[in-house]
C-alpha positions in Angstrom: -14.6 -16.6 32.2 -13.7 -15.3 28.7 -17.2 -13.5 28.1 -16.8 -11.8 31.6 -13.4 -10.4 30.5 -14.7 -9.1 27.3 -17.7 -7.5 29.2 -15.3 -5.9 31.5 -13.4 -4.3 28.6 -16.4 -3.1 27.1 -17.4 -1.4 30.4 -13.9 0.3 30.8 -14.3 1.4 27.1 -17.7 3.0 27.9 -16.3 5.0 30.8 -13.6 6.4 28.6 -15.9 7.8 26.1 -18.7 9.2 28.6 -16.0 10.6 31.0 -16.4 14.2 32.7 -13.9 15.7 30.1 -16.2 14.7 27.2 -19.2 16.3 29.0 -17.4 19.6 29.7 -16.5 19.7 26.1 -20.0 19.2 24.7 -21.3 22.0 27.0 -18.4 24.4 25.2 -19.5 23.1 21.9 -23.4 23.9 22.8 -22.4 27.4 23.8 -21.0 27.8 20.1 -24.1 26.6 18.5 -25.8 28.8 16.1 -22.4 30.1 14.5 -20.8 28.8 11.3 -17.6 27.9 13.1 -16.2 24.6 12.2 -13.9 22.5 14.5 -10.9 20.7 13.6 -10.2 17.5 15.6 -6.6 15.8 15.6 -7.1 11.9 16.2 -3.8 10.3 16.9 -4.7 6.7 16.5 -3.5 4.2 18.8 -4.0 0.3 18.9 -6.1 0.5 22.0 -6.6 4.3 23.1 -6.6 7.1 20.6 -5.8 10.7 21.7 -7.8 13.6 20.3 -7.2 17.5 20.4 -10.0 19.9 19.4 -9.6 23.4 17.9 -12.0 26.1 17.3 -11.7 28.3 14.4 -9.4 30.8 16.1 -7.1 27.8 16.9 -8.0 27.6 20.6 -7.6 24.2 22.1 -11.3 23.6 23.5 -10.7 20.0 24.4 -8.4 16.9 24.9 -8.9 13.5 25.6 -8.8 9.7 24.6 -11.5 7.4 23.2 -11.3 3.7 22.8 -10.1 2.7 19.2 -13.1 0.3 18.6 -15.9 1.1 16.0 -18.8 1.4 18.7 -17.0 4.0 21.0 -15.6 5.8 18.2 -19.3 6.2 16.4 -20.9 7.2 19.6 -18.1 9.8 20.2 -18.3 11.1 16.7 -21.8 11.3 16.7 -21.9 13.5 19.7 -19.8 16.1 17.9 -20.8 18.8 15.3 -20.0 18.5 11.8 -15.8 18.8 12.2 -12.9 18.2 10.0 -11.0 15.2 11.7 -7.4 14.7 10.8 -5.8 11.2 11.1 -2.6 9.6 10.1 -2.3 6.8 7.9 -1.7 3.5 9.7 -3.2 0.2 10.5 -6.6 1.6 11.9 -6.8 4.5 9.4 -8.9 2.7 6.5 -11.9 1.8 8.7 -11.7 4.8 10.9 -11.8 7.0 7.9 -14.8 5.4 6.5 -16.5 5.7 10.0 -15.7 9.3 10.2 -17.3 10.0 6.7 -20.3 7.8 7.8 -20.9 10.2 10.9 -21.1 13.2 8.8 -17.6 14.6 9.3 -14.9 15.5 7.0 -11.8 13.3 7.1 -8.3 14.2 6.3 -5.9 11.2 6.2 -2.2 12.6 6.6 0.6 10.9 4.9 3.1 9.7 7.5 6.0 10.2 5.3 5.1 14.0 5.0 4.4 15.0 8.6 8.0 15.5 9.8 6.7 18.0 12.4 5.4 14.9 14.2 7.8 11.9 13.5 10.9 14.2 14.3 9.6 16.3 17.1 11.6 16.3 20.1 8.1 16.4 22.4 6.8 13.3 20.8 3.9 11.9 22.5 0.3 11.0 21.7 -1.3 14.0 23.2 0.9 16.6 21.3 0.6 14.6 18.1 -3.3 14.7 18.1 -3.0 18.6 18.5 -0.3 19.1 15.9 -2.5 17.1 13.4 -5.3 19.3 14.1 -3.2 22.5 13.8 -1.9 21.1 10.4 -5.4 20.3 9.3 -6.7 23.8 10.4 -4.1 25.8 8.5 -3.7 24.0 5.3 -4.8 20.3 4.5 -2.2 20.1 1.6 0.7 20.2 4.4 -0.3 16.8 5.3 -0.2 15.3 1.6 -3.4 13.6 2.3 -4.3 10.2 0.8 -7.3 8.4 -0.3 -8.2 5.1 1.3 -9.8 2.6 -1.0 -13.4 1.3 -0.6 -14.1 -1.6 2.0 -14.7 -4.1 -0.8 -11.3 -3.0 -2.7 -9.6 -3.4 0.6 -10.9 -6.9 1.2 -10.0 -7.9 -2.3 -6.4 -6.5 -2.2 -6.0 -8.0 1.1 -6.5 -11.3 -1.0 -3.6 -10.4 -3.1 -1.4 -9.8 0.0 -2.1 -13.0 1.7 -0.9 -14.8 -1.5 2.3 -12.7 -1.5 2.9 -13.6 2.2 2.4 -17.2 1.5 5.0 -17.0 -1.4 7.4 -15.3 0.9 7.0 -18.2 3.3 7.6 -20.8 0.5 10.5 -19.2 -0.8 11.9 -18.8 2.9 11.4 -22.8 3.4 12.9 -23.7 0.0 16.0 -21.5 0.6 16.6 -22.9 4.1 16.6 -26.5 2.6 18.9 -25.3 0.0 21.4 -23.8 2.5 21.1 -26.8 5.0 22.1 -29.4 2.4 24.9 -27.4 1.4 26.6 -27.8 4.8 26.9 -31.5 3.9 28.3 -30.9 0.5 25.1 -31.3 -1.4 22.9 -29.4 -3.7 19.1 -29.6 -4.2 18.1 -30.0 -7.7 17.4 -27.0 -9.9 13.5 -26.5 -10.0 10.8 -24.2 -9.5 9.6 -23.8 -5.7 6.0 -24.6 -7.2 6.9 -28.2 -8.0 9.3 -29.0 -5.0 8.1 -31.8 -2.6 9.4 -34.2 -0.1 10.6 -36.6 -3.2 13.4 -34.2 -3.5 14.7 -35.3 0.0 15.7 -38.7 -1.4 19.3 -37.8 -2.3 20.0 -35.9 0.8 22.6 -37.3 3.4 20.6 -39.7 5.6 21.6 -37.7 8.6 19.4 -34.9 7.6 16.8 -36.6 5.4 14.1 -36.6 7.9 14.5 -33.0 8.9 14.7 -31.7 5.1 11.4 -34.1 4.5 9.7 -32.0 7.4 10.5 -28.8 5.7 9.6 -29.8 2.3 6.3 -31.2 3.6 5.5 -27.7 4.5 6.5 -26.5 1.0 3.9 -29.2 -0.4 1.2 -27.7 1.6 2.1 -24.2 0.7 2.0 -25.1 -2.9 -1.6 -26.3 -2.4 -2.8 -23.1 -0.4 -1.0 -20.9 -3.0 -2.8 -22.7 -6.0 -6.1 -22.2 -4.0 -5.3 -18.5 -3.4 -4.5 -18.2 -7.2 -8.1 -19.5 -7.9 -9.6 -17.2 -5.6 -8.0 -14.3 -7.1 -9.1 -15.3 -10.7 -12.6 -15.6 -9.5 -12.5 -12.1 -7.9 -11.0 -10.7 -11.0 -13.5 -12.5 -13.3 -16.5 -11.3 -10.9 -15.4 -7.4 -10.6 -12.4 -6.5 -12.3 -12.1 -8.3 -15.5 -13.2 -5.1 -17.9 -10.3 -3.1 -16.3 -7.5 -5.8 -16.0 -8.3 -7.2 -19.8 -6.9 -3.6 -21.0 -3.8 -3.8 -19.0 -3.0 -7.7 -19.7 -2.5 -6.4 -23.6 1.0 -5.6 -22.5 3.1 -8.7 -22.9 4.6 -9.6 -19.8 1.6 -8.4 -17.4 -0.5 -11.1 -16.2 -3.6 -11.2 -14.3 -1.9 -10.9 -10.7 -0.1 -7.6 -11.7 -3.1 -6.2 -13.6 -5.4 -7.1 -10.7 -3.0 -5.6 -8.0 -2.4 -2.4 -10.1 -6.2 -1.9 -10.4 -6.8 -2.5 -6.6 -4.0 -0.3 -5.5 -5.0 2.5 -7.6 -8.7 1.6 -7.3 -9.8 4.8 -9.1 -8.0 5.8 -12.3 -9.3 9.2 -12.3 -7.7 10.2 -9.0 -4.6 10.9 -11.3 -4.7 14.1 -13.3 -1.9 12.9 -15.5 -0.7 9.3 -16.2 2.7 10.3 -15.4 1.8 10.8 -11.8 1.4 7.1 -11.2 5.4 6.7 -11.5 5.7 8.8 -8.5 2.9 7.2 -6.6 4.3 3.8 -6.9 8.0 5.1 -5.8 9.8 4.8 -9.0 10.4 8.5 -9.4 14.1 9.6 -8.4 14.5 11.8 -5.3 15.1 15.2 -5.6 17.5 17.4 -3.8 18.1 20.5 -6.0 19.6 23.8 -4.3 21.0 26.3 -6.4 23.0 25.1 -9.1 23.5 21.7 -7.4 21.1 18.9 -8.7 22.4 15.5 -7.9 21.3 12.4 -9.4 19.5 10.2 -6.6 17.9 6.9 -6.0 14.2 6.5 -6.7 12.0 7.4 -3.6 10.4 3.8 -3.1 7.2 5.4 -1.6 3.9 4.0 -2.2 3.0 0.2 -2.5 6.0 -1.8 -2.1 4.4 -5.1 -3.7 3.2 -3.5 -6.6 6.6 -1.7 -7.3 8.1 -5.1 -7.0 5.8 -6.7 -9.6 6.1 -3.8 -12.1 10.0 -4.4 -11.6 9.5 -8.1 -12.3 7.6 -7.1 -15.4 10.2 -4.8 -16.6 12.9 -7.7 -16.3 10.9 -10.0 -18.4 10.0 -7.4 -21.0 14.1 -6.7 -21.1 15.0 -10.2 -21.3 15.6 -12.5 -24.5 12.0 -14.0 -23.9 10.2 -10.6 -24.1 9.0 -9.7 -27.6 10.2 -6.9 -29.6 8.3 -3.6 -28.4 8.9 0.1 -28.3 9.1 0.0 -24.4 11.8 -2.8 -24.8 13.9 -1.0 -27.3 13.8 2.1 -25.2 14.9 0.3 -22.1 17.9 -1.5 -24.2 19.2 2.0 -25.3 19.4 3.1 -21.7 21.0 -0.4 -20.6 23.6 -0.1 -23.5 25.0 3.4 -22.0 27.1 1.5 -19.2 27.5 -1.9 -17.7 25.6 -3.3 -14.6 24.4 0.0 -13.0 22.9 0.9 -16.4 21.1 -2.3 -16.7 19.6 -1.6 -13.4 18.7 1.8 -14.3 17.0 0.6 -17.4 14.8 -2.0 -15.4 13.6 0.8 -13.0 12.9 3.2 -16.1 11.1 0.6 -17.9 9.0 -0.2 -14.6 8.2 3.5 -14.3 7.2 4.1 -18.0 5.2 0.6 -17.9 3.2 2.1 -14.7 2.3 5.3 -16.9 1.5 3.0 -19.9 -0.9 0.8 -17.9 -2.7 3.9 -16.5 -3.2 5.3 -19.9 -4.6 2.1 -21.3 -6.9 1.8 -18.4 -8.2 5.2 -18.7 -8.4 5.6 -22.4 -9.4 2.2 -23.4 -7.2 1.9 -26.3 -5.8 -1.0 -28.1 -2.2 -1.6 -27.1 0.3 -1.2 -30.2 3.5 -2.6 -29.2 5.4 -1.0 -32.0 3.5 2.1 -32.5 6.6 4.5 -32.5 8.4 2.5 -35.1 5.2 2.3 -37.2 5.2 6.1 -36.9 8.8 6.6 -37.9 8.3 4.1 -40.8 5.2 6.2 -42.3 7.4 9.4 -41.9 10.2 8.1 -43.6 7.9 6.7 -46.6 
């Protein structure tokens, strides 16, 4: 029965991308053959169906319709079109769709969803209108879409390994916190220890009324510890096979481990995509927002755009660098000067500032291949003073 259901779905998908509307659209394109005109296609990706709108060079809509959001229907549909500019919005399906568009000989533009306010805040928002709006923005000026660059298939697969480990750690943290919360309601506390060593034996001193339930949760924690250890081993293997040359440059900075270095390299993928190292701070969302108008230029929080997990790791590294455990470096001294200019708020500002500067430093080390000198500025000052 399951095979029959799948075949019916495929049949319905075939009907979608060989519809009379598509045939009429193809006829319109055949009439334009022989010209240098380039079409612009807005493709609003949906989980099952994707809407498209096609514009000619003058901006006239010459076709609208739907296509099944699967690789085979999309490949056939794209293969029937002349070389065009295909504009899609970043999302769950955009990585593999963008690669498919390139493979079929089209230009692809992946719009940054944060920037396309004409779509997200439109009072006439629907998939058909969104597809046409993407096409119009892509036809007028691609930079209006703040296009992003998707990583390669291999890079995406390796980064998913990092994401899976992060999810497992989140699950373990949630389970451990749940146990700690449950026992407090009985006037008890779980012993202070790292989540990575917590197991069923820690439930021995728990009140007998809830001991069995706590053992069940801690059994899950034990299993998660095993799986996380396995995930760590897989990531070390991936790093050694493909990225050790790049990550070794970044691990020169004390506080930056293999996980952070690998996540950094996989997230950025191509160091050459940034003209200046300083641009990386903005890319990972550690740049303060701006709302300048006239003489008004208020101090604002960071944008928090870009990759959330990489930003989290950079902040953790910054916290270590500024801690008593962190060795004396130029970066640490710079951060401590910021922290000394106030109380709690200044310390938080210092952590973010060090994280931003660390993101820039790592890119610089990656691009230049230089040997990291933790006290370079101080040595320069001593040389000048001498």
